[in-house]
N, C-alpha and C positions, 0 to 999 in steps of 0.2 A: 159870559164869559162872552169872547170874543173869539175867529179865528180866520184866517187869514190861507187859501191855501191857492198854489199857484201850481193847474195844468198843464201841461206840455205832453202831448202824444208825437209823437213821428214814424213814419215805417221802417222796420229795421231787420235783419232775417236775409233768408233769400230775395233776390232780386222781383219785384212787379212781375207778372206774363202781362205780354202785349196786352191786358184785354181789364189788366190793374183797376178799382173805379175808383180815384181818389179824393179821399174823405178831409176837407178842412173847418174848425168850428168854433164852437163857442162852449165850454160850461159855466156854473152859475149854478151852488148852492152850501148845506152847512158837512159838518164834519163834529166828530162827538173822537176826547181821544180816551183813554183808557190805560190805567188810570187816570183820574182828573188831575195835568197841570197847571189849568188856568193861572193856581189861585200864586206858587209857587214855583214851577219848574223842574225839568228834567235833573238839575243839581239841586233842589231843595229834596222833591222829591223821591228820584232815582228817574229813569226815561222807560218812557209808559209803553205795552204792548202791543196795542190794537188800536186804527183810525177807523172807522166809522167813518164814507162817504156820502153822498147821495142829495142830488138836483138836476136839473135842469139843464139837458143841451140843446144846440141851434149848427150842423154842419152840411153841408153838401154833403149827396145821397143820402148821411141817412138819417135831413129833414130833423123835426124838432121832439123830443123826448122828455126824458128821465134814464136817469143813471143810479145807481147805489150800488154799496160796496162791503167790502171789511179788507182791510191792510192789518197782518200778523208779522209781529218781531219772531222772527223766530229760533233764535240763538240767543243766551244772553249780549248783554251790550251796557257801557260804560259813558253818561255824561263829558265831556272834553274836560281834560285839566287846565285846560288854557283858557281865563278870560277870552267870550267873544268871538268862539275860533269852534270848529267844527269838532261835535265827536271824532272818534272807528266808527267808519262803518258797521251795520248789521243786519246780518240775512232778513229775509222778510215775503211773507206767501199772501196769497187771498185768492179774491176773484171780484168783478163791477160788471153789471148786467147794465144792459144799454137797452130800456124799451121805447120804436116809436112807435107811430102810425104801422107798418106797415110790418113790421115787427119786432123780435127779439135780439139780443143774445148775450154773450157768455165772452169775455172777456179773460181768463187767468194766469195770474203772476209769475213767472218761470223762475225755473232754481239760478242765480246768479241775479237777482235783482236784488236792492240791498238801500240802506234808511242813512241817515244821520242825526243829530240833531243840535241843536248852536242858542244859550241864551244869551241875549243883551240885556240892558240897561229898561228896558222895555217890553220887553219883549221873549220868548219861548219859539222856538222856530223846528218844525221834522223838518230835512229833504228826502225824497225816494225817486231811486232809478230802476224803474223799473219796465225788466220785460213782457207785455203779454202775446197770451197764442187767443187767437177768436176759436172756442172750443165746441160751439154750439148755436144755432141758429135757431127760428123759426119765420114762417113764413116767406120773403121775397131776404131776411138772410140766412133761410137755411141750407143757399149753394154756397156760404162766403166764408173764404177762411183768410186768415193773414195774420204777421207777427206786426207788433206795435210796439215802443216805448215812450214811458208817461214818468216825465220827469214833473215832482211831484211837491208841491210848498204847501204845508199849513202851519199861522200863524197865530198866534196868539198875543194878540195888543192889551199889556197893561194901561198902557199912556195918555189914554182918554177918559178913565175912571169910573168904567161903567161895569156891570157884567151883563155884558151884549150876548147878543142869538152869536156862531160861530156860523164865520161867511166865507166862502172858497170861489175859484171862480179861474178862470182857462184860455186855454185854447187844445185844440183838436184837429189834427192832422197825420195823415199816414194815405194807406190805400188798401185797401180790399178785392180779392181778386176770388173768380168764382172759384166752387169744388168744380176735383174730374167727379165725371160721372160712376157711379159704384155698381 
């Protein structure tokens, strides 16, 4: 099984305060689809219901570390009825955890986030538009808050004829803001 993920995270929501801290970097890792659609794709097996992702990141302010989490389809979905076209969007939820040398933080997927599927000749693909909210953190991330958007793509490619390990990569950018003292 081979999967390809493209991750892009951009700051969204309320404008960052003057003390906002910029985050830019890259992610690389793996993914697992449930059910496993690596052989037949969405149009044969039906749409996946969850995607487990994990890997490493290297980003300004965050430093280097690991990330992991799961995305869940939260309502019925259908595959595209038009070949090589995206399916209708479906809602998703979940959370991602980032762990670095200076601490960790959790970002929850907010309502309004969505995904879609596309089956091509030699690949099956899922794309996501996720609004993320930083909900908790430890050590240097404990005083941080922020809302990010994650544009995420995972692709299983059959063209190269191997059962390969899933692979994902992407870019991370946005802004974190120190929380007001309580």
